[in-house]
N, C-alpha and C positions, 0 to 999 in steps of 0.2 A: 424093106430096100428106105423109106422115110425113115424108119429107125436109126438107118447105118447109117443117111446121110446127116441125119441131125448129131448121134455122135460123131463122125470126123470132123464136124464143123464146131463140137465142143476142143475137140483136137487140135482141130489148128490154130483155134482163138488161143489155147492155154501154149502149145510151142510157142505162137509170137509173142505171150508175155513172158514168155523165159527167153526167150533170143533181146527182146527191150530188157530186161531186167540185167540180162548179162553185159550186152556192149554196149551198154552207157555208163559214161564218165559220173563219178562220184563226188558232188557238194557236201561237205561237211560244215552243219551250222551250227552256230552258238543258239541254246532256247533264248529269247526274247529277246535276242540282237536282231541284225541285219542280212541277209544273205540276197547270191547272184549267183540267179540261174544262167548261162552264157548258152547263148546261141547267135552262129554265121548263117547265113543268106544271100544266095546272090539276087541281088535286087535288080526287079522289073517294072514297067507300070504296075498301076493298081497295083498299090501291095497289101495282099492279105496275112496280118498272124493270127495263129491264135496261141497258145497255152492252155495244153488240156494235162490233168493228173488222171495217171491211168490207174484207174482203181477201181479194178472189177469192171464199175462201171465209170465212164469218161465223166471229169467233173470240169468242166467249163471254168479256169485259172484265171484267165484274160483273152481281149480282143482284139485287134486294130484291123480296121479296115478306114478307107472314105476319108486317112488322112488325117485319122482324127481315134481316139482310145474307144470301142465301143462295149460296156459294162452292161447292160441288162439283161444278159444271160449269164453275168458273172453270180458262181457259186458264194452261197452267203457269207460262210466258212475267211472268203478272199475280202472279202468290202475292203474297201481301206488300207487295203497291206500290198498292194501289188500297182508297180510304175515299169515300163519302159524308158528309151534314152529317146524320142519325137522326136533330136536335133540328130541323130545317130542311125536312123533306122532307113534313110536313104542311102547312107556307107554299107547297109547290111549288117547291122546291126541287132538281133530281137534279145541281146538280152531282158532278162527279167530281175528286176529288185522286191524282193520278196522282206516285209515288216515284220515286224515283232511276230519272229519265228516262233513256232507251238510243235510239240509231238506230232502233234494231227497232219500236221505238212512233211511227214517220213509218204516216202515213196518213189513214184518215178513218175517224171515229167517228158511233155514229150508236144516238143518247138513244131507248129510245122508254117508253113513260110510257102504260098502257092505255086507252082514252078519247081519246088526245088524239094528231095529225099529230106523226109521228116530226122529228126532232129533227139536224144536221148536222153534228160540227166536224171541220176539219181540223188535223192536229197536226203541226206540223214541227218540228225540232231541229238547233239551232247551238252548237258549241261556239268560243267566240271566243277570237282570239291571247291567247294568256296573254303571258308571259315572251319576249324573243327576248334573245337572250344573242352578243353580239358581243365578240370576241381575235384579238385581234396576235400572231402565233406566228412568228419571224422577219420572212419576208418577204410573210404571207400573214395576211390577214384572213377569219375564217369566223365564220358567223351561220347559228344557228339557233333554230327553233319547235318545238312538238308540241304533242298534242292539240289536233287541230282542226278542223272539218268548218263548211262544205261545205272544197271541195280549196281553200290559200291559191296565192298566188305571192307569188313573192319578188324584190326589185329593189333595185339600188347605185344611189346618188350619190354623187357625188365632188367633191370640192371643196378645190384649183383645182380644174379641169377636166384631167386627164392629154393632151401631147400625141398618145398614142395608147393605142386600144382599149387595157384590160386582162385578162386572159385571166383568166374566171372560168364556175365547175361551179355550178348550183342541180342537186339531187337532192330529190324529194319519194317521200316509203313510206308505205304503207298500214298501220297497225296490225291486229292480231287485232280489234279492239273496233269498227273502218271509221275511225275516225280518223283524221289525215294529219299527218306530221310531216315538216319542210321542213329544207334547207338548203342554206349555199351559203359558196364561198371566192371570193375575189378576190388575184389575183397584184398586188401593191402595186411596187412604183418609189419609193425613195424621191430626194427633188431638194431637200432641203436645208432647205426651209422644212416647218414646220406643215400637214399635212396631215387633213380630213376626209373619213371615208368611215359612210355614211348606210345602211341596211339596214333598208328596210319589208317585211312580211309582212301580205300581206291578202288578201281574202274577200267576197264579198258583203256579209256581214255588220261588216264591220270592217278596222280596222289598225292594227300599233304598230312603233314605230321604235324601229331601235337605233342612236345615233350611236357612234363608234371615234375618238377626238379623237388625233392622230399629234405632239405636240409634238416641239419643237426640243432632242436632248438638254442636258442642263443637267452642270456641273461646282459642283462646292464642295471646298471644304480639309478634313482632316480635321480631327476636333475645332472641328467651326465648324455654324449651323444651317442650314438650307437648309427655303426655303416652297415646299411641289410645289404649284404651282398644278391648282385643282378650278372645277367653274362653277356649282355648283348655287345654286338660286333657287326661294321660296316651301317650301310642304310635298313633301318627298323623303325616302328613305331614300338615308344614303350608305355604301358598303364600301369600306375602302382594302386593295389585298390587295400581297403583295410574290411577284416571281417568281411571279407568276398563278396562285399555288396558295395561297398563306402569308398568312393573315387578318393583319392590322394591329391594325382597329378594326370597329366601326359602329354608326349612327347610326339612330336612327328619328326618322319626320318628330314632333316637337312632345317627344324624349323626349332623357335625356343620351347623352351618347358610349360603348359599351362599348371599351375597348381592355386585347389579348390579355395576358397576362401577360408575356410575353415580348420585348414590344414597350413596357412601361410605362418604361421607362429610357429608351427614347430618341424615343420622341411627346409632344413640348413644347403641341399644343393643335392647335384645329380652330378654323377661321374658319367665318360663317354661309355664305359660295362654298363651305366643303365643301377649302380646303386646307389641308394638311395640315403643321404644322413637326415637318420633325426635329434633333435638337440633340442633341452630341456625337459626329456623323458617325464613324463611318472606315471602313476595308476594307470590311468586311462588308457598311456601307453600299448599296455599289455591287452595281447590278442596274436591276430595271422595276419602277414601284410605277403601280397602275391602281386608279383612281377611278373607281368607277361609280355613280350617282346612278340613283335610278330615281323617275319619276313615274307620275303613271297609266294614260298612253296612251302614253309614252316612256323608253328609258335612252341616259343619257350617260353617255360610257366616255373615261375618257383616259388617254391614255400617259405617261408620262415616263419614262426613261434616265436613270441618274443615275450618274453618273462619280465618283470619288473621287481625289482629284490626290494626289499624291505629294509627299512636307513640300518637298522641291527645288523643284515647280512653283508651290508657290503660298507667297512667305514668309510670315510673320505680323509685321503693323505694327498695335506696341500703342498705340493713342492716348488721350489725358486728355481726358474727357468738357470743352467747352465751350472746351478750346484750339483747335492747328491740327497738322496730321498731313502726312506726305509718303510720296505713296504712288511707289516708285522703277518707273522701268521705263528699259529705254535700246532702242535697237535700230537698226538699219542704216541710215543717211538715204541716201534719193533723190530723184531732181526731183518733181517735185509732190506733197510731201511731202500723206500721209492719217493725221490720229491720231484715233484712238478710246476715247473711256475708256467701259465699260458696265460696270454694275453687273446679276450672273446672283444675281435673287430671283427663279425662278419663271419668266417671264418677262422677259424683258432691262430695263434701265431706262436709258434716256442722261446719263451722268454729266459728261463734257462731250467736244468737239469741233472737230475743226481740221484746215484742208483752204484752200488760196486761199492760204494763208499770213497768216490769220487766224483767231480764235477764231468757233465757228461755234453762240450758244447758240438757235438758233431752236426745237431741239427738245430741249433741255436740262429733263431732271426739274424740276418747279417745287420740288421737296426738295431740290435744289443750287443754284435762283439764286444768285447775288451770293456765293456760299461755293467755287466752283473757279479754279483757277489754273494754266496751267501756265508753262514758263520760254524767253520765245518765243525768249529771244538765246542758246540752248541748243538750239533744236529744231536747227538745222541741222546740227549737230554730234553727234546719236542722242540725244540725251538728252530725253523724253517722262516726267517724272516728274508730277503730277498734288499741287498743292498743295490741298487742307482742312481752309478755317477756321471753326469753331463747332461741334465737334465733337458728336455726335449719337448717341444710344443709338440709333439708326433708322440710323444709318450703318454699322452693323456686316455682314458681308458677305466674301463672296468678288467681287473686283473683276477687271475682265479690259482689258487694255490692248492694246490692234487696232490696227499700222501699217501702212498698205497694203504689200505685196510683202515684209515682213519675218517669216516663217514661224519657230517657232508664236509663237500667239498667249500675252502671258504676265500670270501673276496674280499679286496681290498681294491676302490674306487682313486685313481691317480687325477687328482688337476695340477696345473702349472700356474703359475702368477710371475709375470717378469717386473717388478715392482719400480715407479717412477725413479728415474734418482738426478743424473744433475738436471737441472732448469736452468740456460741460460735467455740471460736478456742484452740489449743491446738497442742504443739508440744509432743511429747514421743517419746525418742531416735530418732528414724532416721523418724518418720511418722508425719505429720502438718494434723489434723481434723479439719472438719468446720460441725457444725450441729448444725438445726434447724427445729423447729416442729410447728405443728395445726395450719398449714397455704391455705387456699382454697382464688382461683386456685389455678390450681398444679404450684410450682417454679421451678423455673432452679437457678445453684447456676453455679458462675463464681469465677473465677481467677484471680489475675494480683501481679505478680513478682517483686522484682526490687534488682538484676541487672538482666536481662533476662538471662534464663539458657542456658548453653550450655554442653553437656552432651555427652561424647560417651561411650558405655558398648560394652562389649568384646562379638566379634561373628559379627562384618557388623550392631550391633543396633543402631540406634543414637535417642534422645529426640526432641521434638521439640529443634532447637536455628542451632549451627552448626556441622557439624561433620567430621569426620578424615576416609579416605578410604584407607588405609596402605599398602606403594606396595615399595621394595626391588630391585633394578639391578646390573648388574656387570657394569660400566663404561667403556665408552670405547670414545672414538674421535668423533666427530660431533655424539652430543648427539641427535635423536629425538625420541621423546615420543607419545606417544599420550593415551586417556582416554575415551573411546566409550562405552556408556551402551546399553546391547544388550537386544530389546524390539522389538522384530521382524523382524523389521530390522537398520541398526544399525544407532544408534543420538550421535554425535557429542557433546565430553561435555567438552573438552581440550586439546591445543595441543601446543606442545614445541620442535621447533626443532630454526637455528644457534642462537644457544642465546640467544632466547626469543620467550616470551609467542605467541603462531599464532593463534588468534580468529577469524578467516576473515570469516570459514566454524561450528563457533559454534551455537547451537542448541540456539533459542532464547528463552526454558527454563531457561538453564545454563545461560543466559547473565548476568554479573557483582558479579555471585556467585560462584565461582571458583577459588582459586588459589594453588600453586605451592609455593616450600619454594626454592628460585633458588642460595641461597647461601649454599643452600645442594646439589644440581642435583651433582656437580659435584663428592659428596662421593657416588651418589648410591642411596639419597633418590629422589624419586619419587610421596610421599604422598599424595596423592589432597585432600585438604581444602573444603566443599561445606556447604554454608554459607547460613542462612534462612533455614532449612529444613522441604522440604512439602512431603505429601505419594504421590504424583507421582512422587516421589523421587528413590521410594522403587524399588530396583529389580539387576539384576546382572552386575557389571561396569568390561569392561577389556581393564588392563594395557599392554597397546603396546609400546618396545622397538627392535630398530633394533638391529639383530644378538641376542636375549633372545627369550626363550620361554615365551608366550603369560601368564599372570598371570590374575585370577578373583577376585574379590569381590562380597556379597551380600548385601546391603546393606535394612536395614528392619527398620522402622518407626515407632514409638509408641510416645502417649503420656502418660507421669505421670500422668496428671491433668486432671481427669473425671468431666464431667460435667452433671449435671443431674434436676437442676430446676432453674428457669431467678426469675430477680429480689430479689436478692439476695448475695451478694456481700463480700467473704470472705477474707479482706486484711491482705497484709502479716505484720507476726510479725517476728522480728529482728533474726535472727541468725549471727552464726559467720561467716566472711568470709569464714575462713580453711577448714568448718564444712564437715568433710567428713565418708559416704558416702553423698550423698547432699538428702539433706529430702523426705520423698514420702509425695505427697498431695494426702491425705482420704477422703472423700465425702460418706455423709448418707444421698440416698437416698430412705427412707421408702417414702409410703405414708401415711397420716393421714387414718384413718381408718373412720372418716368420711366425707372424702372425694369420696370414693368410692360408684357405683351403684349397693350395694347388690343384690345379683340375675340376672344381665343381663350378657349376653356374648359378 
């Protein structure tokens, strides 16, 4: 009988466990976060609350009585992680807040309030799929993610679908916290076209996908611009790297791009789609460029292999803006000639095609409509040169000439210039203006003036040339004068005593540039004349004379000659010698619209 009673007792306990598990509401918590286990009760005097985990044997999670937490018997697993809402207990709220949720916290919890039925809550934990990293190195695509629960799966999709199944491996590892890391690799076969590899990591709580685009290799001539394509849209984080591990730039959604210092001279801009403009390419620019676009639930990676051509591989043709230009190409003629001119601009742009003994404009890019022509009477002799009319800045770049059966392909780099044309100069009232327009590359403007101006303006403001620092004093016998610049430490500018200049201690910066008016010193004039004024001369100067208060003059320097562009010289026009006030020299520094890279920052 005793054995039978023991067995019945065990069965009752098991049945109670089943009922508890089945009837309890479920709370889904995120690993590492906080979680709320709800419990309401009918309050009464002398409240006693207990939270207990039903884990085979009861585990004390949190207790409250005598109007305070009672944690002497709390299980060590929950130390410092549990709390109630003490100001709401009197209203019947016994909900438990559990911090830093761990996989061990999973299970059924009982909320006991004296005088009330027990309540049960089942807690489950998930660690959703976070970042999925995908990378192509040599001929292997790898994909990995970590810190996931429950156990995830990894699947691949490939476009275009390969003719034969690709060798792939997947590994899942459980770490010491019970979370799962998953990794997979896929052996690729390059077929000469763009390939897209998608890796999806998922479990019962969701999925995240990473996509790798392997673009066809790109080629660029040295010292030219190249646009590396990317496919961002909407709010996304964009990262560019070189050779898989060297960061180029990062742009977070809604923020300005941050370019690494060593790449600032090479990065020309970033388009809204994330495409990267590189300029002044060189042999060191060759390698693998990777654009990573991160969305909320997806990562899109684009790999581009960039080759920099040798100078002899891509001769340069210099074209004038608005004119016509000839891109040379010769080939070994064969029967059934097929010719294609293509601009290598991230993705290939169809410029001109010829086959079946005639031009084929059907697939020509709209940018080149009505502007391209070959020499049809010379094609049979091997001349595939392209004539391009109405040349525009957008035409700059590397062009490929393809002739079927003629190997290798030939390349030409086209550059555009808009030389300086008319320069207009005019004097109106006291302002000289000088302007020119329609210029590329960006010009600068310089002035030459004769005679060299020497102008002093009120308030100690000096224009390039000479400057006068005024000073009057009460003369006395045995005059001692000192001009000193107050520049943190005193700098000796000019001294006068024993009836002559004393320049033995003069600072080298002022050598040969300072003078007084010796014939006027006896009358109390100690003004200092400073020649060849420079920006370094700005600051506060102190004048000292024996037995008199020190005097101070602040010198500011500015240039009336504003310079903005190069290779454009505004020659002087004749102005009357006594013209007053001196004329201002005004420049116009507006960049022509055609010279701007629209859409780049």
